C-alpha positions as a printed Julia matrix, in Angstrom:
455×3 Matrix{Float64}:
 -25.98  143.1   187.8
 -26.36  140.71  190.73
 -25.54  143.43  193.26
 -28.07  145.74  191.62
 -30.83  143.12  191.79
 -30.13  142.48  195.48
 -30.22  146.19  196.28
 -33.48  146.57  194.35
 -35.12  143.75  196.3
 -34.05  145.18  199.66
 -35.15  148.73  198.8
 -38.52  147.59  197.49
 -39.17  145.33  200.46
 -38.73  148.25  202.84
 -41.76  149.94  201.29
 -43.87  146.8   200.82
 -46.01  145.86  203.81
 -47.63  142.42  203.69
 -50.59  141.25  205.67
 -49.63  137.65  204.84
 -51.9   134.68  205.4
 -50.92  132.2   208.15
 -51.56  134.69  210.92
 -49.0   137.26  209.82
 -46.59  134.78  208.2
 -46.48  134.0   204.48
 -47.99  130.79  203.09
 -44.51  129.97  201.81
 -41.4   131.61  200.39
 -40.59  131.53  196.7
 -43.09  131.38  193.86
 -42.65  127.62  193.38
 -43.41  126.86  197.03
 -46.36  129.24  197.03
 -47.85  127.37  194.09
 -47.77  124.22  196.26
 -49.52  125.63  199.33
 -46.13  126.51  200.83
 -44.96  122.87  201.08
 -41.18  123.09  200.79
 -39.34  121.72  203.85
 -38.38  118.48  202.05
 -38.85  119.81  198.51
 -36.44  122.62  197.51
 -37.2   124.35  194.21
 -35.67  127.84  194.22
 -33.24  130.02  196.13
 -35.84  131.42  198.52
 -35.36  128.01  200.18
 -33.02  129.64  202.7
 -36.18  130.94  204.39
 -37.98  127.58  204.22
 -35.27  125.01  205.01
 -31.63  125.99  204.33
 -30.58  122.32  204.04
 -32.16  122.25  200.58
 -30.01  125.0   199.05
 -27.08  122.64  198.29
 -29.41  120.64  196.01
 -30.21  123.65  193.79
 -26.85  124.27  192.14
 -25.78  127.69  190.88
 -28.97  129.68  190.55
 -30.65  133.08  190.91
 -34.35  133.95  191.37
 -35.94  137.39  191.41
 -39.67  137.96  191.66
 -42.58  139.98  192.92
 -45.98  139.19  194.37
 -49.04  141.44  194.26
 -50.94  140.86  197.49
 -54.58  141.98  197.82
 -56.2   141.53  201.24
 -59.75  142.64  202.03
 -60.17  143.21  205.79
 -62.63  144.81  208.15
 -65.32  144.12  210.72
 -69.01  144.52  211.5
 -70.81  145.19  214.76
 -74.45  145.42  215.81
 -76.13  148.06  217.95
 -74.03  149.21  220.88
 -75.04  148.71  224.49
 -73.43  149.55  227.82
 -72.99  148.21  231.31
 -72.98  150.52  234.29
 -74.29  153.57  232.43
 -72.0   156.56  232.84
 -69.48  157.4   230.12
 -70.07  154.14  228.27
 -73.8   154.81  227.95
 -73.09  158.19  226.4
 -70.56  156.68  224.0
 -72.96  153.89  222.99
 -75.68  156.42  222.31
 -73.38  158.51  220.17
 -72.19  155.55  218.09
 -75.75  154.31  217.57
 -76.77  157.79  216.48
 -74.08  157.92  213.77
 -74.8   154.28  212.78
 -71.16  153.19  213.11
 -71.73  149.48  212.44
 -69.67  148.46  209.41
 -65.97  149.2   208.98
 -63.69  148.63  206.0
 -60.0   148.5   206.86
 -58.8   148.02  203.3
 -58.3   151.63  202.3
 -57.78  152.49  198.64
 -54.88  152.68  196.24
 -51.4   151.17  196.22
 -50.07  150.2   199.69
 -53.61  150.15  201.1
 -55.65  147.8   198.9
 -52.8   145.96  197.15
 -49.15  145.55  198.02
 -46.09  144.71  195.88
 -43.84  142.24  197.73
 -40.46  141.58  196.08
 -38.18  138.58  196.61
 -34.64  137.66  195.63
 -32.46  134.59  196.03
 -28.97  133.54  194.97
 -26.99  130.32  195.46
 -23.4   129.44  194.57
 -21.82  125.99  194.77
 -18.38  126.14  196.41
 -17.84  122.47  195.57
 -20.06  119.45  195.02
 -21.01  119.29  198.7
 -21.09  122.91  199.86
 -23.08  125.96  198.83
 -23.48  129.54  200.05
 -26.32  131.84  199.18
 -28.76  134.49  200.3
 -32.55  134.75  200.43
 -34.22  138.18  200.65
 -37.95  138.37  201.36
 -40.77  140.08  203.18
 -41.67  137.92  206.14
 -45.13  139.36  206.61
 -46.79  142.02  208.66
 -50.15  143.67  209.09
 -51.92  146.7   207.71
 -55.31  148.29  208.31
 -56.54  151.67  207.06
 -59.92  152.55  208.52
 -60.12  156.28  208.09
 -61.95  158.24  210.78
 -65.06  156.08  211.18
 -63.56  153.39  213.43
 -65.06  153.41  216.96
 -61.59  154.23  218.31
 -61.9   157.57  216.5
 -65.02  158.5   218.43
 -64.37  156.98  221.85
 -61.76  159.4   223.1
 -61.43  162.51  225.17
 -61.32  165.7   223.13
 -57.98  166.2   221.4
 -56.77  169.17  219.4
 -58.79  169.46  216.21
 -55.62  169.68  214.1
 -54.83  166.05  214.96
 -57.64  164.78  212.8
 -60.14  167.51  212.12
 -63.32  168.27  214.01
 -66.38  166.05  213.84
 -69.54  165.38  215.85
 -70.16  169.14  216.11
 -66.61  169.67  217.45
 -67.27  167.57  220.55
 -64.73  165.02  219.32
 -61.84  165.22  216.93
 -61.86  162.07  214.85
 -58.45  160.96  213.56
 -57.83  158.23  211.01
 -57.25  154.8   212.61
 -54.91  152.07  211.43
 -51.57  150.36  211.81
 -48.82  149.36  209.4
 -46.15  146.72  210.12
 -43.62  145.23  207.72
 -40.65  142.9   208.18
 -37.7   142.43  205.82
 -35.45  139.35  206.12
 -32.0   139.1   204.53
 -30.85  135.52  205.11
 -27.26  134.53  204.23
 -27.24  130.73  204.02
 -24.76  127.87  204.1
 -25.77  124.35  203.09
 -23.7   121.14  203.22
 -24.11  117.58  201.98
 -22.93  115.3   204.77
 -23.25  112.33  202.41
 -25.37  111.21  199.47
 -28.46  110.91  201.68
 -28.2   113.75  204.2
 -27.77  117.52  203.97
 -27.82  120.22  206.65
 -27.98  123.99  206.52
 -28.25  127.23  208.44
 -29.5   130.74  207.65
 -28.76  133.85  209.68
 -31.84  136.07  209.42
 -30.9   139.74  209.5
 -34.16  141.57  210.12
 -35.45  145.11  209.71
 -39.01  146.04  210.72
 -41.06  149.2   210.37
 -44.21  150.15  212.26
 -46.62  153.06  212.48
 -49.98  153.59  214.21
 -52.67  156.22  213.83
 -55.71  157.26  215.81
 -55.2   155.35  219.08
 -55.7   158.42  221.3
 -58.54  156.8   223.21
 -55.92  154.67  225.02
 -54.09  157.71  226.38
 -55.2   156.96  229.93
 -54.09  153.34  229.63
 -50.58  153.95  228.28
 -47.37  154.13  230.29
 -46.07  156.78  227.87
 -48.77  158.79  226.13
 -46.19  160.62  224.0
 -45.15  157.28  222.43
 -48.58  155.77  221.85
 -49.81  156.86  218.43
 -49.3   159.15  215.41
 -45.52  159.27  215.7
 -44.78  158.34  212.1
 -42.59  155.41  211.13
 -40.52  153.64  213.76
 -37.8   151.09  212.99
 -36.56  148.0   214.83
 -33.75  145.57  214.07
 -32.87  142.06  215.13
 -31.7   138.61  214.09
 -32.64  134.98  214.32
 -31.21  131.66  213.2
 -32.87  129.01  211.03
 -31.37  125.52  210.89
 -32.53  122.5   208.94
 -31.86  119.01  207.66
 -32.98  117.06  204.62
 -32.67  113.27  204.29
 -33.39  110.98  201.36
 -34.89  107.78  202.78
 -35.33  106.08  199.41
 -35.44  106.89  195.72
 -39.05  108.06  196.22
 -39.15  109.57  199.71
 -37.36  112.61  201.14
 -37.96  114.09  204.59
 -36.92  117.37  206.16
 -37.08  119.37  209.38
 -36.37  122.99  210.25
 -36.37  125.3   213.29
 -36.15  129.08  213.51
 -35.31  130.79  216.78
 -37.29  133.74  218.12
 -35.95  137.05  216.83
 -35.23  139.42  219.71
 -35.92  142.8   218.14
 -34.88  146.26  219.3
 -37.65  148.56  220.51
 -39.96  150.65  218.36
 -38.97  153.72  220.37
 -41.71  155.93  218.93
 -44.29  153.39  220.19
 -42.82  152.6   223.61
 -46.23  153.4   225.12
 -48.06  150.88  222.93
 -46.14  147.58  222.74
 -44.99  145.72  225.89
 -41.52  146.24  227.34
 -41.33  149.82  226.06
 -41.99  149.08  222.39
 -40.76  145.52  221.88
 -42.29  143.34  219.17
 -40.24  140.16  218.78
 -40.78  137.77  215.86
 -41.94  134.32  216.99
 -40.0   131.09  216.67
 -41.32  128.39  214.37
 -40.53  124.81  213.51
 -41.7   122.35  210.91
 -41.33  118.9   209.39
 -41.97  117.85  205.82
 -42.06  114.91  203.43
 -41.78  114.74  199.64
 -42.89  111.69  197.65
 -42.11  110.94  194.03
 -45.45  109.34  193.22
 -44.71  108.79  189.52
 -42.07  109.85  187.02
 -44.1   113.02  186.45
 -45.88  113.67  189.77
 -44.32  114.81  193.08
 -46.31  115.3   196.29
 -45.07  117.33  199.27
 -46.55  117.92  202.71
 -45.4   120.1   205.64
 -46.62  120.65  209.17
 -45.45  123.88  210.81
 -45.91  125.38  214.26
 -45.7   129.19  214.63
 -45.19  130.29  218.24
 -47.17  133.54  218.31
 -48.25  132.91  221.89
 -44.63  132.84  223.11
 -43.94  136.48  222.22
 -45.29  139.14  224.55
 -46.52  141.66  221.94
 -48.46  139.06  219.99
 -49.25  136.59  222.79
 -50.03  138.66  225.9
 -53.73  139.12  226.51
 -55.16  142.62  226.08
 -57.61  141.82  228.89
 -55.02  142.84  231.5
 -56.02  146.42  230.63
 -59.24  145.75  232.57
 -57.24  144.98  235.71
 -55.06  148.08  235.61
 -52.15  147.05  233.36
 -50.83  149.75  231.06
 -49.79  149.59  227.42
 -46.01  149.73  227.05
 -45.22  148.4   230.52
 -42.96  145.41  231.09
 -44.94  142.29  230.14
 -47.85  144.59  229.3
 -50.96  143.92  227.19
 -50.62  142.56  223.64
 -52.86  141.2   220.89
 -53.64  137.87  222.59
 -52.73  135.58  219.68
 -52.24  131.84  220.24
 -49.74  129.43  218.69
 -50.75  128.27  215.22
 -50.32  124.86  213.55
 -50.26  125.05  209.75
 -50.74  122.14  207.33
 -49.41  122.45  203.77
 -50.02  120.03  200.88
 -48.76  120.49  197.34
 -48.34  118.67  194.04
 -46.0   119.32  191.11
 -46.74  117.7   187.73
 -44.18  117.64  184.93
 -46.57  118.29  182.06
 -43.79  118.51  179.49
 -40.04  119.02  179.31
 -40.45  122.78  179.7
 -43.67  123.1   181.72
 -44.37  122.17  185.36
 -47.83  122.66  186.84
 -48.48  123.02  190.59
 -51.4   123.07  192.99
 -51.71  123.15  196.76
 -53.76  123.54  199.9
 -52.83  125.33  203.1
 -54.77  125.31  206.37
 -54.06  126.83  209.76
 -56.66  127.52  212.43
 -56.76  131.22  213.19
 -54.4   132.32  216.0
 -56.6   135.35  216.8
 -58.37  135.24  220.16
 -61.44  137.5   220.18
 -62.34  136.96  223.85
 -62.73  140.04  226.06
 -60.85  142.99  224.56
 -59.35  140.69  221.92
 -62.02  141.56  219.37
 -61.5   145.33  219.65
 -57.69  145.07  219.56
 -57.68  142.69  216.61
 -59.81  144.91  214.43
 -56.35  146.44  213.86
 -54.82  143.04  213.0
 -57.62  140.75  211.74
 -55.39  137.8   210.74
 -58.29  135.33  210.94
 -57.9   133.55  207.58
 -57.57  129.75  207.62
 -58.03  128.07  204.22
 -55.87  128.72  201.16
 -55.92  127.23  197.66
 -52.91  127.74  195.4
 -51.92  127.22  191.77
 -48.59  127.63  190.01
 -46.39  126.86  187.04
 -42.84  127.02  185.76
 -42.21  127.57  182.04
 -38.73  126.95  180.63
 -37.28  129.67  178.41
 -34.13  127.87  177.33
 -30.47  128.32  178.27
 -31.2   127.65  181.96
 -33.82  130.37  182.27
 -37.47  130.03  183.26
 -40.39  131.95  184.7
 -42.46  130.78  187.66
 -45.91  132.04  188.57
 -48.28  131.47  191.48
 -51.79  132.37  192.55
 -53.07  132.16  196.13
 -56.76  132.38  196.95
 -57.43  132.77  200.65
 -61.02  131.89  201.4
 -63.17  134.46  203.16
 -63.18  133.94  206.92
 -65.1   135.74  209.66
 -64.69  135.32  213.41
 -67.32  136.28  215.95
 -66.63  138.25  219.08
 -67.77  141.05  221.34
 -66.56  144.57  220.57
 -65.96  145.66  224.15
 -64.14  148.65  225.61
 -63.91  150.09  229.09
 -64.54  153.73  229.98
 -62.47  155.68  232.53
 -65.34  155.53  235.08
 -65.24  151.67  234.97
 -68.37  151.36  232.85
 -68.14  149.41  229.58
 -69.47  149.52  226.05
 -70.09  146.37  224.0
 -71.63  145.04  220.79
 -71.75  141.66  219.06
 -69.68  141.6   215.89
 -67.41  139.77  213.5
 -63.9   140.31  212.14
 -63.45  139.26  208.53
 -60.83  138.9   205.83
 -60.17  137.3   202.46
 -57.18  137.56  200.13
 -55.85  137.16  196.61
 -52.17  137.08  195.62
 -50.46  136.82  192.23
 -46.72  136.29  191.87
 -44.13  135.93  189.12
 -40.37  135.31  189.2
 -37.52  135.03  186.74
 -35.23  132.08  187.4
 -31.75  131.47  186.02
 -29.44  128.48  186.41
 -25.78  129.06  185.53
C-alpha cells in the first residue's frame, strides 16, 4: 500500500507542471503549510516538512500524508501599437503586427494541463527511536507553463520556415507556429531528523530531482542561437540533479520555537534537446534558498508562525543572466549565455492556526515576495514566456479529524492579480528594433486536499 502510494505520487508529478507562485517556487509544501501562507520553518505539521525544514520531521512521529492540489494560473500580456527604430526589417514587422492587431495575448490555453494543473504530494515518516526519524517527501517544486497558440509576436517575427512546422498564415509569407514553454520539477527527498536534546533538533534532506522541459515556436531566434537544431520544437527533454537541504529547530521557551534552513543549488544535467536555448548548452540549475522562521504559541488555542526566505534566482545562469546580452552579440546556448534576467527574491510568510475544537483546526495566512522578474530591455519579451510576476497571496486552510489517527487537510490559495510594465522590444537582423509599451500579468487560484494518517 505505502509503496503503491509513493509510486502514484511520483508518476503523477511527472505529468503535472506547476507555475507556482513565489517566482517559480511554491508558496509552501504540504497542505497545512499552504493554509498558513507557507510558514513552516519553525512549525512542522505534516510529512512534506522534509522540503520545508527537515529538522521538524522528528517531531511528527509515525505518519503518512498523501494529497493533491489543483492549480489554476491565468497568465498573459498586453502591448500597445508597435513602433520601430531604424526602419528596415523592424519597420516592416511593426507594420505587419499593427495590421493584424496583435495587441492582447492569453498564455493560459484551455483544458487540463493548460488552464489547470493537478499537483500531487506524498510524505512518510518513521520513528527509529524517540530521538531519530527517517522519512521521505515527494513533491512538485514548481515550474512554468505558457500556451499562447500562434498569435504571439514570436510567431510572426521570423524568417519563413516550412509551412508544415505550424501551418501557413499571413498569405503564406510567414508560417506561424504555436508559442509556449513547459517546465516541471519533481523532488524526491529522503530525510533524516535527529533530536540533539529536548530543545534542539537537526535534519537533512537529499533532494533527488527530475525536470522536464519543452519549447514551441521560438524560430525567430534561429540567428541568435549557438545550435539552431536544439532551439525549439524538439519535444520533451529531461534533466536530472540533486541538492541538499539542512535545517535546525530550537525551542527557546514553552511558547517560542525558532528554525533555520538552507538548500544548496541543484546542479542539473543539460536539457540536450534545448542546448541552443539555455546557457551552457542547455543547463538550467535550480537556485539555492535559505530561510529563518519563528513560531509563537499565543494562547492555548492560537499559534502564529512567520518565515523569511531568500530564493537565489539571480545566482543561476539560466534564470539570472540578462537576455540583453543578445543585443551585444551573445548567442543563446553559449557558455554563460543569455537567460531570463530574474533577480533574487525575498519572501515573507505569516500564518495562524486556531484549534477551534478537538477535531477541527482552522488556518489562515499571508505571503508576499516582490517579483523577481526584470522587464528591462529584452526582459519583457523573454518573460512573456515565464510571467512569474505575482507578489501577494492570501491563504486559508483546515484540518478535520476523522478518528483513529486519520484526518483530512485542505487549503486554498488566492494569488492577487499582478501586472508589471515593460517595453516589448526585439532586434531585427539588420540591427533595427521593434518596440511597444506593454504589461505582463498573472493571477492564480489553488485548491488542495490531503489525507493524513498517524500510526
